N, C-alpha and C positions, 0 to 999 in steps of 0.2 A: 306099501304106499303106491307101488306101480299098479297093483290090481285095482285100487280105488280110482286112480286116474283113468284107467282103461274103462271101468264101469261107468264113470261119469261121461266120458266121451261117447260111449255106446248109447247111453241114455239120451244125450242131446241129438245124436244122429237119427235115432228112431222116432223122435217126436215131431218130425217134419211132415206129418200127414194132415189131411184136411178132413173135417168132420161132416161137412154138408156140401152138396152140389146144387147150385141154383138153377141149373138147366133142366130140371125135371118139371113137367107140367103137373098142375094140381098137387103140389107138394104139401098143401095144407090137409089133404086127405090121408097122408101117411104120417102118423105121429112121430115115428123114429127119424124121419127126415126133418121134421120141424124142430124137434128137440130130443136128443138122445136120452135125456133123463126121463122121458116118458115111457121107457121100456118096461118099467114095472107098474105103470098106472093102467091096469086092465083087470076087470073083475071076472072075466070069462076063463075058460080052461085053455083054449087054443087061440092063436092069432096068426093070420096069414095075410101078408100084404104083397103088392106087386107095384112096380113103377116102370113106366115106359118113357124113354127119352128120345125125342126127335129133334136133335139139334141141327143136323145137316140136311134138312129137307129142302132148303132153297138153293143148295149147291148142285151144280150139274153132275158131278161125280162124287156122291157122298162117301164119307169114310166108313169102311166096314171093319168090324171087329169080330 
């Protein structure tokens, strides 16, 4: 019973992630940012995508990661 309770607590703690970020420009060009279910909707052999985020452009000292 204790293991079940611990597993349930861990499951609820790890589900606090976010699926999409609205700060990307031209998000409609990247299907996985629009809808993660579109990962398998591709008839080619390979898929490569890239996204650029410029959220801090108007700030005098932008945040660096």
